[in-house]
Backbone as CSV, one residue per row, in Angstrom:
resi,resn,N_x,N_y,N_z,CA_x,CA_y,CA_z,C_x,C_y,C_z
1,MET,95.250,117.998,97.913,96.321,116.778,97.934,96.056,115.488,97.533
2,ALA,97.377,115.059,96.568,96.943,113.817,96.817,97.614,113.504,98.011
3,GLY,97.263,111.323,97.078,97.388,110.179,98.587,98.154,110.345,98.967
4,LYS,97.974,109.797,100.492,99.463,110.311,101.419,99.673,108.310,101.410
5,SER,101.310,108.596,101.757,101.718,107.686,101.618,102.789,106.571,103.333
6,LYS,103.547,106.307,102.580,103.857,106.028,104.098,105.388,106.017,104.357
7,LEU,106.132,107.433,103.873,107.333,107.800,103.828,107.637,108.997,105.252
8,HIS,108.845,108.362,105.522,109.284,108.928,106.658,108.389,110.052,107.325
9,PRO,108.052,110.529,108.786,107.724,110.871,109.759,107.159,112.051,109.676
10,ARG,109.264,113.102,109.329,110.162,113.633,108.927,109.644,114.864,107.293
11,ASN,109.702,113.402,106.620,109.471,113.618,104.424,108.423,115.153,104.879
12,LEU,108.318,116.163,103.839,106.947,116.915,103.604,106.295,116.945,102.742
13,HIS,106.836,115.349,101.835,105.671,114.511,101.224,105.109,113.656,101.362
14,ALA,105.073,113.386,103.330,104.747,112.177,103.710,102.853,112.340,103.159
15,GLN,102.215,113.200,103.270,100.955,113.450,103.060,100.444,113.561,102.078
16,GLY,101.765,113.466,101.185,101.168,113.724,99.508,101.133,115.464,98.851
17,TYR,101.236,115.467,97.110,101.736,116.569,96.909,100.276,118.123,96.972
18,ASP,100.142,119.322,97.223,99.597,120.172,97.847,99.838,121.387,96.225
19,PHE,98.948,120.549,95.359,99.022,121.160,94.069,99.330,122.604,93.703
20,ALA,97.376,122.833,94.571,97.418,124.011,94.273,98.238,124.915,95.070
21,ARG,99.552,124.976,95.843,100.274,125.324,96.524,101.276,125.740,95.578
22,LEU,101.703,124.447,95.032,102.410,123.837,94.171,102.206,125.150,92.476
23,VAL,100.785,124.863,92.087,101.113,125.514,90.864,101.299,126.482,91.264
24,ALA,100.814,127.706,92.361,100.305,128.604,92.954,102.237,129.945,92.724
25,ASP,102.808,128.797,92.996,104.508,129.387,93.311,105.227,128.757,91.929
26,THR,104.352,127.330,91.829,105.015,127.039,89.629,103.833,127.568,88.620
27,PRO,103.354,128.050,88.645,102.342,128.470,87.686,102.352,127.466,86.288
28,GLU,103.987,127.165,86.027,103.874,126.173,84.197,103.431,124.870,84.803
29,LEU,103.355,124.171,85.894,103.062,123.153,86.986,101.863,122.806,86.636
30,GLU,100.280,123.734,85.676,99.529,123.322,85.865,100.007,123.028,84.198
31,THR,100.593,123.143,83.902,99.767,122.595,81.815,99.611,120.988,82.225
32,PHE,100.162,120.056,83.050,100.482,118.787,82.951,99.930,118.439,83.798
33,THR,98.998,119.434,84.525,98.225,118.366,86.274,96.768,117.911,85.363
34,LYS,96.464,116.764,85.782,94.826,116.252,85.031,94.414,115.922,86.250
35,ILE,92.662,115.492,85.954,92.288,114.798,87.339,92.148,113.245,86.967
36,ASN,92.223,112.608,88.285,92.179,110.909,88.194,90.419,110.764,88.253
37,PRO,90.797,109.461,88.271,89.399,109.038,88.540,88.617,109.017,89.706
38,ARG,89.618,109.508,91.625,89.043,109.640,92.328,89.078,111.220,92.490
39,GLY,89.078,112.052,91.692,89.153,113.159,91.378,89.707,114.605,91.900
40,GLN,91.438,113.801,92.248,92.607,114.221,93.169,92.882,114.850,90.911
41,THR,93.263,115.904,92.026,95.129,116.808,90.854,96.186,116.308,91.494
42,THR,96.651,115.255,89.531,98.076,114.409,89.156,98.750,114.672,88.623
43,ILE,100.109,113.991,87.785,100.328,114.918,86.900,100.817,113.158,85.787
44,ASP,100.720,112.802,84.467,101.562,111.857,84.447,102.634,111.575,83.901
45,PHE,102.512,110.273,85.208,104.671,110.633,85.635,105.256,109.369,85.109
46,GLN,104.496,108.971,83.890,105.762,108.724,82.945,105.817,109.801,81.933
47,ASP,105.598,111.047,81.851,105.549,111.993,81.456,106.819,112.687,81.751
48,VAL,107.899,112.422,81.585,109.521,112.927,82.063,109.264,114.236,81.953
49,ASN,108.864,115.516,81.158,108.284,116.378,81.479,107.901,116.798,81.720
50,ALA,106.880,115.948,82.330,106.107,116.387,83.871,106.296,116.596,84.697
51,VAL,107.414,114.959,84.978,108.631,114.816,86.338,109.261,115.664,86.744
52,ARG,109.237,115.903,85.697,110.706,117.512,85.669,110.214,118.283,86.709
53,MET,109.149,118.466,86.210,108.748,120.201,86.060,108.169,119.934,87.503
54,LEU,107.383,118.495,88.156,107.169,118.462,89.505,107.904,118.988,90.093
55,ASN,109.504,118.283,89.890,110.088,118.391,91.087,111.312,119.742,90.852
56,ARG,109.887,120.529,90.081,110.563,122.211,89.856,110.415,122.439,91.145
57,ALA,108.580,121.754,90.643,107.572,122.848,91.232,108.116,122.517,93.417
58,LEU,108.527,121.227,93.386,108.655,120.855,95.180,109.804,121.598,95.184
59,LEU,110.842,121.366,94.103,112.823,122.147,94.946,112.025,123.490,95.314
60,LYS,111.768,124.241,94.598,110.760,125.575,95.201,110.530,125.621,96.038
61,THR,109.083,125.396,95.762,108.151,125.655,97.560,108.401,124.822,98.911
62,HIS,109.483,123.752,98.935,109.373,123.059,99.821,111.378,122.757,100.128
63,TYR,112.213,123.325,99.357,113.374,123.371,100.036,114.461,124.968,99.050
64,ASN,113.155,125.265,98.319,113.751,127.077,98.343,114.904,127.098,97.552
65,ILE,115.062,126.386,96.409,115.150,125.867,94.920,115.072,127.309,93.543
66,GLY,115.379,127.688,93.430,114.801,128.698,92.567,115.194,128.741,91.329
67,TYR,116.058,127.730,90.753,116.580,126.975,89.652,116.193,125.645,89.683
68,TRP,116.070,125.269,88.647,116.528,123.792,89.067,116.183,123.333,87.250
69,ASP,117.414,122.325,86.533,116.478,121.807,85.836,117.907,121.016,85.276
70,ILE,117.673,119.519,84.113,118.301,119.026,84.038,118.591,118.678,82.587
71,PRO,120.002,118.155,82.074,119.631,118.396,80.853,118.898,117.211,79.657
72,THR,118.493,116.769,78.467,117.798,115.984,78.051,118.477,114.028,78.238
73,GLY,117.924,113.416,78.825,118.443,112.042,78.458,118.930,111.582,80.259
74,TYR,119.551,112.924,80.910,119.456,112.755,82.396,118.446,111.966,83.950
75,LEU,118.998,110.593,84.332,118.500,110.737,84.716,117.316,111.975,85.854
76,CYS,115.847,111.633,85.753,114.759,112.566,86.536,114.355,111.645,87.549
77,PRO,114.999,112.046,89.218,114.631,112.063,90.409,113.234,111.594,91.210
78,PRO,112.040,110.422,91.169,111.638,111.403,92.766,111.628,111.844,93.440
79,ILE,111.280,112.842,93.592,112.331,113.402,94.818,111.486,112.934,96.995
80,PRO,110.203,111.942,96.824,110.144,111.605,97.222,110.668,111.281,98.096
81,GLY,110.822,110.270,97.845,112.189,108.409,97.912,113.404,109.148,98.238
82,ARG,113.791,110.056,96.963,114.982,110.293,97.380,115.077,110.795,99.102
83,VAL,114.541,111.627,99.093,114.584,112.792,100.716,114.519,112.080,102.039
84,ASP,113.388,110.259,101.007,113.405,109.962,102.796,114.930,109.274,102.899
85,TYR,115.491,108.947,102.024,116.906,108.534,102.340,117.911,108.916,103.122
86,ILE,117.661,110.543,103.303,118.513,111.100,103.176,118.096,111.432,105.460
87,HIS,115.982,110.969,104.773,116.221,111.597,106.695,116.577,110.243,107.344
88,TYR,116.382,109.209,106.726,116.708,107.596,107.641,118.325,107.848,107.496
89,LEU,119.168,108.720,106.913,120.562,108.665,107.135,120.655,109.901,108.894
90,ALA,119.417,110.687,108.505,119.698,110.942,109.704,118.971,110.904,111.243
91,ASP,118.302,110.085,111.074,118.354,108.400,112.493,119.305,107.858,112.300
92,LEU,121.395,107.476,111.386,121.381,106.620,111.993,122.400,107.457,112.522
93,LEU,122.582,108.807,111.991,123.835,109.585,112.751,123.284,109.936,114.613
94,ALA,122.152,109.594,114.505,120.633,109.939,116.180,120.550,109.102,116.376
95,GLU,121.527,107.368,116.529,120.412,106.678,116.577,121.506,106.247,118.413
96,GLY,120.973,105.650,119.507,121.219,106.377,120.531,121.453,106.969,121.192
97,LYS,121.505,108.472,120.979,121.217,109.439,121.110,120.657,110.380,121.177
98,SER,120.130,110.651,122.480,119.147,111.640,123.125,118.045,112.865,121.971
99,GLN,119.196,113.190,121.550,119.418,114.482,120.810,118.150,114.119,119.346
100,ASP,117.419,115.065,119.139,117.305,114.841,117.460,118.393,114.051,116.570
101,ALA,117.563,114.821,115.477,118.580,114.596,113.583,119.669,115.624,113.680
102,PRO,120.653,115.575,113.828,121.596,116.173,113.607,121.892,116.881,112.653
103,ARG,121.557,118.614,113.045,121.908,119.674,111.737,123.090,120.813,111.924
104,GLY,123.375,121.645,111.263,125.163,122.193,110.775,124.883,121.619,109.386
105,PRO,126.111,122.619,109.639,127.561,122.256,108.976,128.592,121.246,109.021
106,HIS,128.382,121.604,110.253,129.690,120.805,110.584,129.670,118.799,110.131
107,ILE,128.542,118.720,109.784,128.229,117.202,109.244,128.282,116.847,107.816
108,LYS,129.208,116.423,107.581,129.665,116.062,106.312,129.491,115.104,106.049
109,VAL,128.953,115.357,104.628,128.560,113.909,103.427,129.251,113.432,102.148
110,LEU,129.195,113.076,101.590,129.922,112.642,100.723,128.385,111.812,99.929
111,ASP,128.311,112.616,98.301,127.282,111.711,97.918,127.976,111.334,96.161
112,ILE,128.026,110.126,96.198,128.628,109.191,94.907,127.969,109.255,93.876
113,GLY,127.440,109.761,92.450,127.180,109.583,91.922,126.141,110.683,92.065
114,THR,126.425,111.782,92.101,125.514,112.900,92.844,124.517,113.252,91.398
115,GLY,124.716,113.223,90.175,123.973,113.417,88.895,123.874,114.581,88.540
116,ALA,122.848,114.607,87.698,122.677,116.002,86.819,122.100,116.896,87.838
117,SER,121.040,116.255,89.029,119.461,116.569,89.226,120.376,117.506,90.552
118,LEU,121.546,116.708,91.033,121.712,117.425,92.800,121.301,117.001,94.063
119,VAL,120.383,115.669,92.641,119.503,115.609,94.039,119.168,115.439,96.166
120,TYR,120.274,115.016,96.282,120.867,114.440,97.383,121.068,116.074,97.900
121,PRO,122.268,116.714,97.969,122.469,117.774,98.642,121.336,118.316,98.290
122,LEU,121.241,118.864,97.718,119.672,119.855,97.355,119.147,119.992,98.280
123,THR,118.461,119.368,98.512,117.196,118.195,100.078,117.989,118.408,101.139
124,GLY,119.526,117.622,101.038,119.927,117.583,102.442,120.130,118.428,103.156
125,GLN,120.865,119.417,102.636,121.699,121.178,102.992,120.120,121.437,103.826
126,SER,119.075,121.562,102.670,117.744,122.388,102.937,117.295,122.330,104.223
127,GLU,117.035,120.642,104.485,116.628,120.076,105.551,117.233,120.057,106.998
128,TYR,118.582,119.631,106.781,119.547,119.490,107.375,120.341,120.635,107.595
129,GLY,120.449,121.479,106.573,121.894,122.179,107.372,123.430,121.028,106.452
130,TRP,123.712,120.160,106.142,124.882,119.681,106.580,125.484,119.662,105.088
131,ALA,127.352,119.697,104.978,127.988,120.389,104.058,128.417,119.458,102.664
132,PHE,127.687,119.341,102.128,127.879,117.590,101.303,128.357,118.181,99.668
133,THR,129.452,117.080,99.690,130.415,117.232,98.713,130.015,116.377,97.647
134,GLY,129.771,116.520,96.101,129.003,115.925,95.016,129.759,115.127,94.353
135,VAL,129.839,113.999,94.259,131.084,113.416,93.353,130.285,113.150,91.940
136,ASP,130.818,112.618,90.704,130.340,112.121,89.281,131.365,111.409,88.453
137,ILE,130.950,110.858,87.641,131.797,110.468,86.583,131.692,110.994,85.011
138,ASP,130.445,111.953,85.545,130.191,112.188,84.232,130.527,113.755,84.281
139,ALA,130.985,114.027,82.755,131.240,115.617,83.212,130.214,116.347,82.978
140,GLY,128.990,115.957,81.926,127.995,116.383,81.915,126.779,117.103,82.691
141,ALA,126.758,116.018,84.239,125.865,115.606,84.947,126.697,117.422,86.263
142,LEU,127.992,116.925,85.773,128.879,117.674,86.745,128.548,119.429,86.221
143,ARG,128.351,119.681,85.159,128.111,120.943,84.574,126.722,121.481,84.877
144,SER,125.981,120.173,84.967,124.532,120.708,85.348,124.541,120.644,86.659
145,ALA,125.206,119.622,87.483,125.049,120.365,89.109,125.898,121.994,89.511
146,LYS,126.860,121.876,88.559,127.562,122.674,88.839,126.740,124.756,88.866
147,LYS,125.738,124.161,87.628,125.077,124.939,86.903,123.862,125.601,88.210
148,ILE,123.479,124.605,89.124,122.399,124.971,89.807,122.866,125.175,91.404
149,CYS,124.099,124.803,91.681,124.184,125.856,92.209,124.796,126.901,92.672
150,GLU,125.429,127.169,91.334,125.615,128.590,91.078,124.865,129.434,91.346
151,LEU,123.412,129.327,90.536,122.123,129.762,90.205,121.357,130.123,91.848
152,ASN,121.440,129.384,92.652,120.581,128.990,93.235,121.593,129.388,94.495
153,LYS,123.591,130.293,94.726,124.039,130.818,95.287,124.173,129.636,96.322
154,LEU,124.490,128.595,96.244,124.941,127.297,97.203,126.266,127.085,97.360
155,LYS,126.558,126.344,99.227,127.732,126.423,98.439,127.940,124.911,98.721
156,ILE,127.890,123.781,97.528,128.511,122.387,97.659,129.513,121.632,96.693
157,THR,130.382,121.266,96.920,131.446,120.967,96.640,131.384,120.205,95.381
158,LEU,131.804,120.324,94.457,131.384,118.749,93.487,132.868,118.385,93.255
159,ARG,133.663,117.205,92.531,134.403,116.469,92.272,134.363,115.544,90.907
160,GLN,135.660,115.648,90.063,134.378,114.744,89.002,135.832,113.418,89.565
161,GLN,135.154,111.903,89.666,135.587,110.916,89.693,136.647,110.340,88.014
162,PHE,137.874,110.646,88.085,138.604,110.502,87.163,138.572,109.187,85.897
163,GLU,138.917,108.420,87.322,139.133,106.315,87.143,137.863,106.090,87.349
164,PRO,137.624,105.394,85.978,136.220,104.755,86.163,135.920,103.672,87.382
165,LYS,137.297,102.704,87.516,137.310,101.024,87.993,137.018,101.895,89.851
166,ASN,137.603,103.061,90.650,137.388,103.970,91.734,135.719,104.389,92.093
167,ILE,135.798,104.341,93.539,134.634,105.096,93.779,134.656,105.948,94.807
168,PHE,135.923,105.692,96.158,136.292,106.279,97.065,137.932,107.076,96.937
169,ARG,138.754,106.143,96.083,140.067,106.656,95.738,140.213,107.452,94.713
170,GLY,140.794,108.711,95.115,140.740,109.571,94.278,139.981,111.055,94.371
171,VAL,138.613,111.435,95.427,138.035,112.268,95.352,137.721,112.193,96.599
172,ILE,138.449,111.166,98.018,138.123,111.312,99.148,139.919,112.001,99.558
173,LYS,140.318,112.763,99.785,141.725,113.683,99.821,141.888,113.002,101.539
174,PRO,143.420,113.079,101.411,143.919,112.655,103.164,143.941,113.363,104.175
175,ASN,143.086,114.968,104.211,142.094,115.787,104.483,140.702,115.792,105.195
176,ASP,139.922,114.958,104.583,139.065,114.950,104.443,138.138,113.681,105.673
177,ALA,137.158,114.073,106.180,136.353,113.257,107.061,134.868,113.211,107.421
178,PHE,134.310,112.233,106.863,132.537,112.335,106.436,131.912,112.107,107.228
179,HIS,130.882,112.467,107.990,129.959,111.578,108.553,129.290,110.345,108.336
180,LEU,128.721,111.131,106.667,128.220,109.723,106.129,128.783,109.470,104.607
181,THR,128.512,108.759,103.975,128.825,108.683,101.757,127.534,107.854,101.611
182,MET,127.054,108.041,100.451,125.361,108.175,100.356,125.805,106.931,99.181
183,CYS,124.544,105.947,98.805,125.435,106.456,97.130,123.348,105.758,96.085
184,ASN,123.580,105.869,95.038,122.423,104.634,94.415,122.839,104.662,93.338
185,PRO,123.649,103.829,93.228,124.338,102.652,92.781,123.489,102.675,91.203
186,PRO,124.535,102.227,90.033,123.898,101.189,88.991,123.396,100.528,89.216
187,PHE,122.131,100.009,88.912,121.339,98.495,88.775,121.336,97.595,88.208
188,HIS,122.035,97.624,87.394,121.856,96.317,86.099,123.276,96.134,85.761
189,ALA,123.366,95.004,85.219,124.420,94.474,85.384,124.915,95.105,83.056
190,SER,124.207,95.253,82.249,124.187,95.823,80.972,123.322,96.578,80.733
191,LYS,124.095,96.977,79.479,123.000,98.011,78.724,121.707,97.270,78.600
192,GLU,122.576,96.099,77.786,120.852,95.459,77.328,119.785,94.943,78.622
193,GLN,120.841,94.274,80.175,119.419,94.586,81.218,118.984,95.209,81.270
194,ALA,119.563,96.462,81.575,118.695,97.577,81.228,117.604,98.281,80.688
195,ASN,117.472,97.435,79.010,116.327,97.882,78.047,115.558,97.312,78.544
196,LYS,116.127,95.793,78.666,115.075,95.139,79.293,113.825,95.233,79.767
197,GLY,114.145,96.424,81.165,114.133,96.347,82.716,112.806,97.464,81.945
198,THR,113.219,98.120,80.851,112.443,99.719,80.138,111.120,98.695,79.665
199,GLN,111.721,97.977,78.747,110.573,97.166,77.581,109.734,96.576,78.584
200,ARG,109.931,96.272,80.235,109.165,95.265,80.858,108.250,96.625,81.154
201,LYS,108.786,98.033,81.880,107.713,98.917,81.882,106.780,99.282,81.626
202,TRP,107.080,99.244,80.204,106.136,99.967,79.091,105.287,98.928,78.877
203,SER,105.270,96.966,78.796,104.577,96.597,78.707,103.431,96.776,79.338
204,ASN,103.928,96.770,80.915,103.345,96.375,82.197,102.372,97.739,81.991
205,LEU,102.870,99.235,81.231,101.422,100.004,80.612,100.775,100.220,80.177
206,GLY,101.199,98.811,79.206,100.507,99.206,78.181,100.360,100.086,76.884
207,LYS,101.998,100.432,76.833,102.404,101.060,76.198,103.156,100.870,74.443
208,GLY,103.863,99.778,74.479,104.331,98.573,73.882,105.248,98.977,74.004
209,ARG,106.533,98.738,73.150,107.758,98.758,73.167,108.396,99.719,73.174
210,SER,109.334,100.485,73.210,109.686,101.503,73.461,111.900,101.737,73.910
211,THR,112.230,102.527,72.823,113.868,103.239,73.278,113.703,104.151,74.239
212,LYS,113.344,104.323,74.498,113.724,105.326,76.163,113.530,104.466,76.986
213,LEU,114.553,104.821,78.006,114.529,104.587,79.257,114.216,104.965,80.568
214,ASN,112.801,103.837,81.055,112.189,104.924,82.134,112.654,106.519,82.815
215,PHE,112.248,107.042,82.493,113.000,108.477,83.149,114.276,109.052,83.033
216,GLY,114.699,108.495,81.408,116.062,108.980,81.207,117.219,108.748,81.612
217,GLY,117.928,108.859,81.674,119.671,108.563,82.303,120.607,107.534,81.604
218,GLN,121.395,108.152,82.175,123.082,107.922,80.959,123.591,106.433,81.554
219,ASN,123.910,106.493,81.053,124.800,104.710,81.226,124.886,104.543,82.335
220,ALA,125.988,105.509,83.157,127.077,105.102,84.167,125.651,105.419,86.008
221,GLU,124.920,105.965,85.125,123.256,106.350,86.008,123.175,104.853,86.017
222,LEU,123.064,104.111,85.269,121.804,102.816,85.158,122.606,101.593,85.496
223,TRP,124.190,101.119,84.455,124.277,100.205,84.946,126.161,99.977,85.036
224,CYS,127.203,98.751,85.112,127.986,98.628,85.820,128.422,97.308,85.883
225,PRO,129.083,96.843,84.996,129.842,95.256,84.776,129.262,95.432,86.146
226,GLY,128.159,93.747,85.725,128.424,92.667,87.318,127.876,93.451,87.925
227,GLY,126.900,94.980,87.722,125.347,95.516,88.414,125.422,95.742,90.133
228,GLU,124.722,95.718,90.825,124.361,96.423,91.605,125.312,95.788,92.593
229,ILE,125.321,94.021,92.941,125.837,93.086,93.844,127.948,93.933,93.767
230,LYS,128.491,94.381,92.475,129.768,94.354,92.344,130.034,95.592,92.235
231,PHE,129.128,96.563,92.856,129.375,98.370,92.202,129.564,97.842,94.192
232,ILE,128.854,97.879,95.061,128.770,97.629,96.347,130.205,97.466,97.003
233,ALA,130.034,96.264,95.828,131.314,95.124,96.647,132.144,96.327,96.421
234,ARG,132.700,96.286,95.156,133.627,97.286,95.213,133.985,98.552,96.110
235,MET,132.569,98.768,96.349,132.586,99.664,97.366,133.189,99.682,98.507
236,VAL,132.458,98.830,99.678,132.989,98.091,100.444,134.154,97.966,100.330
237,GLU,135.006,97.264,99.490,136.978,96.717,99.195,137.172,98.164,99.547
238,GLU,136.740,99.025,99.153,138.101,100.340,99.005,137.616,101.379,100.755
239,SER,136.747,100.745,101.047,135.637,101.535,102.442,137.128,101.747,103.056
240,VAL,137.434,99.708,103.412,138.689,99.649,104.162,139.430,101.132,104.237
241,GLU,140.047,101.384,103.247,140.966,102.551,102.948,140.844,103.344,104.022
242,PHE,139.373,104.245,103.522,139.294,104.897,103.994,137.895,104.984,105.236
243,ALA,138.684,104.171,106.177,137.811,103.577,107.365,137.797,104.254,108.892
244,GLU,139.043,105.563,108.907,138.846,106.157,110.211,138.741,107.949,109.129
245,GLN,138.213,107.793,107.504,137.671,109.193,108.076,136.395,109.266,107.237
246,CYS,135.464,107.920,107.365,133.854,108.284,107.028,133.966,106.801,108.391
247,LEU,132.307,108.055,109.214,131.859,107.117,109.638,130.840,106.307,109.518
248,TRP,130.373,106.516,109.181,129.339,105.488,108.059,129.163,105.683,106.735
249,PHE,129.587,104.242,105.953,128.865,104.204,104.713,128.610,103.476,104.433
250,THR,126.984,104.034,104.001,125.610,103.225,102.863,126.028,103.272,101.306
251,SER,124.688,102.858,101.093,124.258,102.850,99.872,122.863,102.000,99.942
252,LEU,122.723,102.214,99.106,121.235,101.593,98.284,121.208,101.111,97.692
253,VAL,120.363,99.791,98.237,120.603,98.193,97.335,118.725,98.220,96.610
254,SER,118.726,98.710,95.677,117.903,98.151,94.876,116.787,96.394,94.961
255,LYS,117.526,95.796,95.255,117.177,94.015,95.248,117.282,93.503,96.050
256,LYS,115.843,92.909,97.284,116.981,92.861,97.881,117.501,91.562,98.085
257,ASP,116.769,90.766,96.949,117.853,89.474,96.700,119.384,89.511,97.122
258,ASN,120.082,90.872,96.755,121.424,91.881,96.734,122.179,91.645,98.001
259,LEU,120.991,91.774,98.828,120.996,91.910,100.476,121.642,90.545,101.327
260,GLN,121.569,89.592,101.059,122.383,88.769,101.406,123.556,88.279,101.383
261,PRO,124.173,88.171,100.031,125.498,88.270,99.915,125.997,89.496,99.928
262,LEU,125.226,90.549,99.524,126.444,91.928,100.254,126.933,91.234,102.270
263,LYS,125.520,91.115,102.223,125.944,91.395,104.014,127.593,89.978,104.437
264,ARG,127.897,88.798,103.153,128.610,88.016,103.250,130.144,88.732,103.045
265,ILE,129.698,89.642,102.155,130.471,90.964,101.730,131.308,91.457,102.893
266,LEU,130.544,91.698,103.134,130.570,93.175,104.591,131.267,92.540,106.186
267,ARG,131.185,91.045,105.912,131.714,90.365,107.350,132.748,89.564,107.294
268,LYS,133.882,89.329,105.483,134.019,89.205,104.992,135.089,90.766,105.285
269,ALA,134.678,91.879,105.176,136.071,92.949,105.827,135.927,93.527,106.757
270,ASN,135.076,92.780,107.795,135.599,92.873,109.466,134.918,94.538,109.644
271,VAL,134.001,94.615,109.370,133.377,95.586,110.076,133.376,95.665,111.339
272,VAL,133.086,96.937,112.177,132.839,96.503,113.406,130.780,96.000,113.124
273,ASP,130.596,96.996,113.131,128.572,96.695,112.477,128.567,97.448,111.419
274,PHE,126.884,96.559,110.618,126.548,97.057,109.401,124.876,96.718,109.595
275,LYS,124.155,98.080,109.366,122.750,97.303,109.551,122.171,97.647,108.373
276,VAL,121.307,96.864,107.750,120.304,96.952,106.797,118.429,98.183,107.440
277,VAL,118.357,99.311,106.424,117.087,100.118,107.034,116.622,100.030,106.000
278,GLU,115.467,100.129,106.258,114.034,99.895,105.542,113.629,100.720,105.236
279,MET,113.175,101.201,104.097,111.844,102.711,103.945,110.804,102.197,102.711
280,ALA,109.202,101.651,103.256,108.468,102.256,103.407,108.042,103.727,102.642
281,GLN,107.586,102.757,101.451,107.435,103.998,99.794,106.414,103.663,98.815
282,GLY,104.571,103.991,100.200,103.538,103.569,99.095,103.250,102.023,99.086
283,GLN,103.321,101.822,97.525,103.276,99.823,97.713,104.472,99.326,97.968
284,LYS,105.387,99.778,97.429,106.929,99.137,97.048,108.219,100.016,99.084
285,THR,109.206,98.387,98.822,109.573,98.953,99.979,111.003,99.032,99.400
286,SER,111.765,100.023,99.513,112.977,100.235,98.987,114.375,100.743,100.284
287,ARG,115.355,100.225,100.796,116.618,100.144,101.893,117.933,100.591,101.523
288,PHE,118.738,101.098,101.960,119.984,100.754,102.162,121.137,100.107,103.039
289,ILE,122.251,100.064,102.753,122.717,98.543,103.809,123.887,99.927,104.080
290,ALA,124.370,100.371,105.129,125.483,101.165,105.818,126.013,99.815,106.746
291,TRP,127.434,100.501,106.607,128.567,99.905,107.726,129.494,100.923,108.463
292,THR,130.276,100.851,109.267,130.639,101.420,109.672,132.138,100.179,109.967
293,TYR,133.053,101.164,110.237,134.946,100.484,111.244,135.022,101.022,112.134
294,MET,134.373,102.017,113.167,134.252,102.102,114.064,133.664,102.134,115.600
295,THR,133.708,101.656,116.661,132.873,100.643,116.978,132.370,102.228,117.769
296,LYS,130.780,102.355,119.163,130.847,102.957,119.508,131.218,104.074,120.241
297,LYS,132.206,103.087,121.121,132.840,104.712,121.329,133.736,105.606,120.353
298,GLN,134.340,105.096,119.716,134.768,106.194,118.765,133.558,106.758,117.836
299,ARG,132.474,106.192,117.341,131.894,107.147,117.157,131.117,108.492,117.587
300,SER,131.092,107.853,118.566,130.689,108.856,119.649,131.288,110.477,119.786
301,LEU,132.464,110.069,119.242,133.796,111.636,119.377,133.547,111.887,118.448
302,PHE,133.199,110.841,116.814,133.858,111.460,115.600,133.178,113.373,114.975
């Protein structure tokens, strides 16, 4: 077992990685394993090929995904942290109710920026049986996502956003109703800022300079004009139009300093309720912000 983390109690990776089991299920992973100074089996997490293979093994062993891959250059997400978002969303839906986190295909989830990896629908469907609709602006990402769905015989709806300035408009249809929307937004304001962030990471690792973005990533995955605040602000602005079609709107917020301006934006939008949910993951804390236009009574009937 690799070292324990502070992941959500229901997270299958809270006790670390069982490399013996993973390698038994996915023998190709063994090539990428090594022993760390504490005598534990691990991989080089700065090696995108190693992370890709680990993801493949995790998805096969824990989420019954027989085929998984992403094209070169696309974001390769760390599975445990991504799954945490799913578990905390389940807690959000169960809040104030005596029953456990809701399960089954009657729970509809809209994943904005689903990506080539399809990581949220894959893990969320496996863990809770929810019905996912994945949206992306990138046709290449959607081709990859479609291939993953087809080869695993999964029922996940995929939609392309054709208008770069829109988030919900054009992809939420008149008859749609979603219990949750989720998003891991681009957090840099420009390509230059994204590259500087990469150089900083590589310098901290003693790697010198590199033109490669950490874990890959297309432009739309990593940056947008105005950065994270502008993107989520646009999301809030559009969410008003779909207030009766979505129970909870949510988005990850990578920078804690962005919370205060986002809270001001939500107050101006006259949402009924909003909250920040913190997720402890090892040495760092991530978070998502959630807002709704429905009262508690309306939420209980949704």
